[in-house]
matplotlib code that plots the C-alpha trace (Angstrom):
import matplotlib.pyplot as plt

x = [111.3, 110.4, 108.1, 106.1, 103.7, 100.5, 100.4, 100.0, 104.2, 103.9, 103.2, 106.0, 108.4, 107.2, 107.9, 111.1, 111.8, 110.3, 112.5, 115.3, 114.8, 114.7, 117.5, 120.0, 119.1, 119.3, 115.5, 113.6, 111.8, 108.8, 109.6, 109.7, 106.7, 104.7, 106.4, 106.0, 102.2, 101.5, 103.2, 101.0, 97.8, 98.2, 100.3, 96.8, 94.4, 96.2, 96.2, 92.7, 90.8, 92.5, 93.1, 96.2, 98.9, 101.5, 102.2, 104.6, 106.2, 108.5, 110.1, 110.8, 113.1, 114.0, 115.0, 111.7, 109.3, 109.4, 106.5, 105.7, 103.4, 101.8, 100.5, 98.6, 97.0, 93.9, 90.6, 88.7, 85.1, 82.2, 81.1, 77.7, 76.7, 78.3, 81.0, 80.5, 82.6, 83.4, 81.4, 83.9, 87.7, 88.5, 87.5, 90.3, 89.1, 88.3, 90.5, 93.4, 93.1, 92.0, 95.5, 97.2, 95.6, 96.7, 100.4, 100.7, 100.6, 99.2, 97.3, 95.9, 94.4, 94.5, 92.1, 92.8, 91.9, 95.4, 94.7, 95.3, 98.1, 98.1, 100.7, 101.1, 104.0, 105.1, 106.9, 110.2]
y = [-0.4, -1.2, -3.7, -3.8, -5.3, -3.2, -1.9, 1.2, 1.0, 1.0, 4.9, 6.6, 4.2, 5.5, 8.8, 8.0, 6.3, 9.2, 12.2, 9.9, 9.3, 13.5, 14.0, 11.6, 12.9, 16.8, 17.9, 20.5, 21.1, 21.1, 17.9, 16.5, 17.8, 16.8, 13.2, 13.0, 13.8, 11.5, 8.6, 8.7, 9.5, 6.6, 4.1, 4.8, 4.1, 0.8, 0.3, 0.9, 0.0, -2.7, -5.6, -6.5, -7.8, -5.7, -2.4, -1.6, 1.8, 2.7, 6.1, 7.0, 10.3, 12.2, 15.6, 17.3, 15.0, 12.2, 9.3, 7.6, 4.4, 2.7, -1.0, -3.3, -6.7, -6.1, -7.0, -3.8, -3.8, -1.6, 0.1, -0.7, 3.0, 6.2, 7.5, 10.5, 13.3, 15.8, 18.4, 20.4, 21.3, 20.6, 16.8, 14.3, 12.2, 11.8, 13.7, 11.3, 11.2, 15.2, 15.4, 13.2, 15.3, 18.8, 17.8, 16.0, 17.1, 14.1, 10.8, 7.5, 4.6, 1.4, -1.4, -5.0, -8.5, -8.2, -5.5, -1.5, 0.6, 4.4, 6.6, 10.2, 12.5, 15.5, 18.6, 19.5]
z = [46.3, 50.1, 51.5, 54.6, 56.7, 57.0, 59.9, 62.0, 62.5, 58.5, 58.1, 60.3, 58.6, 55.5, 56.0, 57.2, 54.1, 51.9, 53.9, 53.4, 49.5, 49.2, 51.0, 49.7, 46.0, 47.0, 46.6, 48.0, 51.4, 49.5, 47.9, 51.1, 52.6, 49.4, 49.6, 53.1, 53.2, 50.3, 51.8, 55.1, 53.3, 50.9, 53.6, 56.4, 53.5, 52.9, 56.4, 57.3, 54.1, 51.6, 53.9, 52.6, 54.6, 53.1, 51.1, 48.4, 47.8, 44.7, 44.4, 40.1, 40.3, 37.0, 36.2, 36.4, 38.8, 41.9, 41.4, 44.3, 43.7, 46.8, 45.7, 48.2, 47.3, 49.2, 47.6, 46.2, 47.8, 46.8, 50.0, 51.6, 51.7, 50.2, 51.3, 54.5, 54.1, 56.9, 57.0, 58.1, 57.1, 61.0, 60.7, 61.7, 58.6, 55.0, 53.1, 51.9, 48.4, 48.2, 50.0, 47.8, 45.0, 46.5, 46.7, 43.3, 39.6, 38.8, 40.6, 39.4, 41.0, 39.5, 41.1, 39.8, 41.5, 42.5, 44.5, 44.4, 43.1, 43.4, 41.5, 42.7, 40.6, 42.5, 40.4, 40.9]

ax = plt.figure().add_subplot(projection="3d")
ax.plot(x, y, z, "-o")
ax.set_aspect("equal")
plt.show()
């Protein structure tokens, strides 16, 4: 488990941590790619949208999967207007959770008064 300040510097630190976890367990390169994309997207969401002063990341590994949980202590707010999705695939924003879903076999989002936790499972 790691707790980081929810700042722009957290995202590259999360990527380095993800690479270290994968390499220290001798996992395949595909797991490294998936995990670094997932933590980048989830960390960015915390930094940009949660209002949380920090984020927590937990990695769990077993014989068949690598699970990552990213938690913040921000307050969920309803959007005042519907989310604007990009019209084309070259847009630099708007695909965070879609990318997480694409790289994982299971994703869940738990929102509460204490914050949000996103869990993503990568098949090994």
